C-alpha positions as CSV (number, residue, x, y, z in Angstrom):
1,M,95.9,133.8,99.0
2,W,94.9,130.6,97.2
3,T,91.6,130.4,95.4
4,Q,89.4,127.4,94.5
5,A,90.4,127.6,90.9
6,Q,94.1,127.6,91.8
7,L,93.8,124.7,94.1
8,A,91.8,122.7,91.5
9,E,94.5,123.4,89.0
10,D,97.1,122.1,91.4
11,L,95.1,119.0,92.1
12,Q,94.8,118.3,88.4
13,N,98.5,119.0,87.8
14,I,99.5,116.4,90.4
15,G,97.3,113.8,88.6
16,L,93.9,113.8,90.3
17,S,91.0,113.5,87.8
18,S,87.3,113.1,87.3
19,G,85.9,109.9,88.9
20,A,88.8,109.3,91.3
21,N,88.2,107.8,94.7
22,V,90.9,109.4,96.9
23,L,91.9,109.2,100.5
24,V,93.3,112.6,101.6
25,H,95.8,113.2,104.4
26,S,96.4,116.9,104.8
27,S,97.9,119.9,106.6
28,L,96.0,123.0,105.8
29,R,98.6,125.1,107.6
30,T,101.2,123.9,105.1
31,V,98.9,124.8,102.1
32,G,99.0,128.4,103.3
33,Q,96.3,131.1,103.2
34,I,93.2,129.9,101.4
35,E,90.4,132.2,100.3
36,G,87.4,130.8,102.2
37,G,89.5,128.5,104.3
38,G,89.4,124.7,104.3
39,E,86.0,124.4,102.7
40,T,87.6,125.9,99.6
41,L,90.0,123.0,99.4
42,L,87.0,120.6,99.8
43,R,85.2,122.4,96.9
44,A,88.3,122.2,94.8
45,C,88.6,118.5,95.4
46,Q,85.0,118.0,94.5
47,E,85.3,120.1,91.4
48,V,88.2,117.9,90.2
49,I,86.8,114.4,91.0
50,G,83.3,115.3,89.9
51,I,80.0,113.7,90.9
52,E,81.4,110.2,90.1
53,G,84.4,110.6,92.4
54,T,84.7,110.2,96.2
55,L,86.7,112.0,98.8
56,L,87.7,109.9,101.9
57,V,89.4,111.3,105.0
58,P,90.4,109.8,108.4
59,T,88.2,111.1,111.3
60,F,89.9,109.3,114.1
61,T,89.1,109.7,117.8
62,F,91.3,108.6,120.6
63,A,89.3,109.3,123.8
64,H,87.4,106.0,124.0
65,S,90.0,103.6,125.3
66,D,90.3,102.2,128.9
67,P,92.4,104.5,131.0
68,A,94.0,101.4,132.5
69,G,96.0,101.1,129.3
70,W,97.2,104.7,129.1
71,R,100.8,105.7,129.6
72,D,99.9,107.7,132.7
73,A,97.3,105.2,134.0
74,P,95.9,105.9,137.4
75,R,97.5,104.0,140.3
76,T,94.4,103.5,142.4
77,E,91.2,101.5,141.6
78,E,89.1,104.4,142.8
79,K,90.8,106.9,140.5
80,L,90.5,104.4,137.7
81,R,86.8,104.0,138.2
82,E,86.4,107.8,138.2
83,M,88.3,108.1,134.9
84,R,86.5,105.2,133.3
85,A,83.1,106.9,134.1
86,Q,84.3,110.0,132.2
87,V,85.3,108.2,129.0
88,P,82.7,109.1,126.4
89,V,80.9,106.6,124.1
90,F,81.6,107.2,120.4
91,D,78.8,108.7,118.3
92,A,79.3,108.7,114.5
93,V,77.2,111.8,114.1
94,T,78.4,114.0,117.0
95,T,81.9,112.9,118.0
96,P,84.4,115.3,116.5
97,T,87.6,114.3,114.8
98,M,90.8,114.5,116.8
99,T,92.1,117.6,114.9
100,R,95.2,117.9,117.0
101,W,96.6,114.8,115.3
102,L,94.7,114.8,112.0
103,G,94.3,118.5,111.2
104,V,91.1,120.4,110.5
105,F,90.4,119.3,107.0
106,P,88.9,115.9,108.0
107,E,86.5,117.7,110.4
108,I,85.4,120.0,107.7
109,V,84.6,117.0,105.5
110,R,82.9,115.1,108.4
111,T,80.5,118.0,109.2
112,Q,79.2,118.4,105.6
113,P,75.5,117.5,105.4
114,E,76.1,114.8,102.7
115,A,79.1,113.2,104.5
116,K,78.9,109.5,105.5
117,R,81.0,108.2,108.5
118,S,82.0,104.7,109.4
119,N,81.0,103.6,112.9
120,H,84.3,102.7,114.7
121,P,85.1,104.3,118.1
122,V,88.7,104.9,117.3
123,V,89.5,104.8,113.5
124,S,86.5,106.0,111.7
125,F,86.5,107.5,108.2
126,S,84.2,110.1,106.6
127,A,83.5,110.3,102.9
128,I,81.6,112.5,100.4
129,G,80.7,111.4,96.9
130,A,79.5,108.5,94.7
131,N,81.0,105.7,96.8
132,A,80.8,107.3,100.2
133,A,78.3,104.7,101.5
134,F,80.2,101.8,100.1
135,L,83.5,103.0,101.8
136,T,82.0,103.7,105.2
137,H,79.1,101.2,105.7
138,N,79.5,98.3,108.1
139,A,83.2,98.8,109.0
140,P,84.7,96.0,111.1
141,F,85.3,96.5,114.8
142,H,88.3,94.1,115.0
143,Y,91.3,94.8,112.7
144,P,89.7,98.1,111.8
145,L,92.4,99.0,109.2
146,G,92.4,95.5,107.7
147,S,90.1,93.6,105.4
148,E,86.6,95.0,104.9
149,S,87.7,98.4,106.3
150,P,87.3,101.6,104.4
151,L,90.9,101.2,103.4
152,A,90.3,97.7,101.9
153,R,87.2,99.0,100.1
154,L,89.2,101.9,98.6
155,H,91.6,99.2,97.5
156,Q,88.7,97.4,95.8
157,L,87.9,100.6,93.9
158,D,91.6,101.1,92.8
159,G,91.6,104.4,94.6
160,Y,94.3,107.0,95.3
161,I,96.2,108.3,98.3
162,L,96.9,112.0,98.3
163,L,99.3,113.4,100.9
164,I,99.0,117.2,101.1
165,G,101.8,118.8,103.1
166,V,102.3,115.6,105.2
167,S,104.6,112.6,105.0
168,H,104.1,108.9,104.8
169,T,104.1,108.7,108.6
170,V,100.3,109.4,108.3
171,N,99.8,107.1,105.4
172,T,97.2,104.8,107.1
173,S,97.0,102.5,104.1
174,L,100.3,101.0,105.2
175,H,98.5,99.6,108.2
176,L,96.4,97.6,105.7
177,A,99.6,96.2,104.3
178,E,100.6,95.1,107.9
179,V,97.4,93.2,108.3
180,W,97.6,91.6,104.9
181,S,101.2,90.6,105.5
182,Q,100.3,89.0,108.8
183,V,103.2,90.6,110.6
184,P,103.3,89.2,114.2
185,Y,102.5,92.5,115.9
186,I,99.2,93.2,114.3
187,H,97.2,91.2,116.9
188,R,97.5,93.8,119.7
189,T,94.3,94.3,121.7
190,V,92.9,97.4,123.3
191,T,89.8,97.8,125.5
192,L,87.3,100.4,124.2
193,K,84.2,101.9,125.7
194,T,81.3,100.9,123.5
195,A,78.3,101.5,125.7
196,P,77.3,103.7,128.6
197,D,77.6,102.5,132.2
198,E,80.9,100.6,131.9
199,G,80.2,98.9,128.6
200,W,83.7,97.9,127.5
201,T,84.8,95.6,124.6
202,V,88.2,94.2,123.8
203,M,89.2,95.1,120.2
204,Q,91.7,92.9,118.3
205,G,94.1,94.3,115.8
206,S,94.7,97.7,117.2
207,P,96.9,99.7,114.8
208,E,99.9,101.3,116.4
209,C,103.0,103.5,115.7
210,S,103.4,104.7,112.1
211,D,106.5,106.8,112.6
212,G,108.6,104.3,110.6
213,F,106.3,104.4,107.5
214,G,108.5,107.1,105.9
215,K,111.0,104.4,105.1
216,I,108.9,103.3,102.1
217,E,109.1,106.7,100.3
218,P,112.4,106.2,98.6
219,L,111.3,102.9,97.2
220,L,108.0,104.3,96.0
221,R,110.0,107.1,94.3
222,Q,112.4,104.6,92.6
223,S,109.4,102.5,91.4
224,R,107.8,105.6,90.0
225,L,104.7,105.0,92.0
226,L,104.5,108.6,93.2
227,R,103.5,111.8,91.5
228,Q,104.8,114.9,93.2
229,G,103.7,118.5,93.1
230,Y,102.3,121.4,95.2
231,I,98.8,122.0,96.5
232,G,99.1,125.7,97.3
233,N,102.4,125.9,99.2
234,A,102.2,122.3,100.4
235,P,104.6,119.7,98.9
236,S,102.2,116.9,98.0
237,Q,102.3,113.3,96.7
238,L,99.6,111.3,94.8
239,M,99.8,107.5,94.4
240,R,97.6,104.6,93.6
241,Q,96.8,102.9,96.8
242,R,97.2,99.5,95.3
243,G,100.8,100.2,94.3
244,A,101.7,101.6,97.7
245,V,100.1,98.7,99.6
246,S,101.7,96.1,97.2
247,M,105.1,97.6,97.8
248,A,104.6,97.6,101.6
249,V,103.4,94.0,101.6
250,A,106.4,92.9,99.6
251,L,108.7,94.7,102.1
252,L,107.0,93.3,105.1
253,Q,107.0,89.7,103.8
254,G,110.7,90.0,103.5
255,N,111.3,91.7,106.8
256,G,108.4,92.0,109.2
257,S,109.9,94.8,111.2
258,I,111.0,97.1,108.3
259,L,108.3,99.7,108.8
260,L,108.7,100.0,112.5
261,C,110.2,103.2,113.9
262,D,113.7,103.3,115.4
263,D,112.9,105.3,118.5
264,P,114.0,103.2,121.6
265,D,111.5,105.1,123.7
266,C,108.6,104.3,121.5
267,L,105.8,102.7,123.5
268,W,105.1,100.1,120.8
269,C,107.8,99.5,118.2
270,P,110.5,97.8,120.4
271,T,107.9,95.3,121.5
272,A,106.7,94.8,117.9
273,R,110.3,94.3,116.8
274,K,110.8,91.7,119.5
275,L,107.6,89.8,118.5
276,T,108.9,89.7,114.9
277,A,112.3,88.4,115.9
278,E,110.7,85.7,118.1
279,Q,108.6,84.5,115.2
280,M,111.7,84.3,112.9
281,L,113.5,82.3,115.5
282,S,110.6,79.8,115.7
283,F,111.0,78.7,112.1
């Protein structure tokens, strides 16, 4: 069973240090048995980064979009009205993280008394530490993983990305690279419920599939932009966010579809690949 002291030592061994601003993507199940559970990992992170550091986690929610755009969208207007009425409005204080997709660690961070959370109905982030307010305040509604987002603010701070037991398919900072590269598919819209009684708003720049993001890992390794180790039992990677984003931007500027997944049944990537090809043909 892993203790706080052991986890703190693992975090230091992989390269995390005092004063770091770090975005953590994690799988507690992969870490293994932790004495005191996920809060012990949180305390270990805080111990290592200290009072001048900041811990940032994704606290995404996916229950606020218009059912008309769902894969199994209702076929009748009556049923659609019923389902729309049941869609909740996001509340930064009370709406829980979608732990099914993000794991339980972000929810542990979000529910700490000192945590700050950005106010976006789908892709919010929570943070604890010296720069928590800066990272989460006044997040943009449109292009929520682009400029002025918590990801872009972490970039301003020259922060880190730490993957604990997860792969680059959850590395949300690569969505920032998609926006900054101006790939053709970043302009997708989605309708979100933003107020009670049928208050809906169209959001521009909806981030989509990230299953192809793992393609960048060999290049990050070759460029020595990754530090590898174990946090408990979990294979983990630490990297400067700026280095990873710069690598992704360079790749996307050369080939706008390079980080799309190759699943022909994906709901988004075949369309995104077609949009990219059409833009290339227009030059």
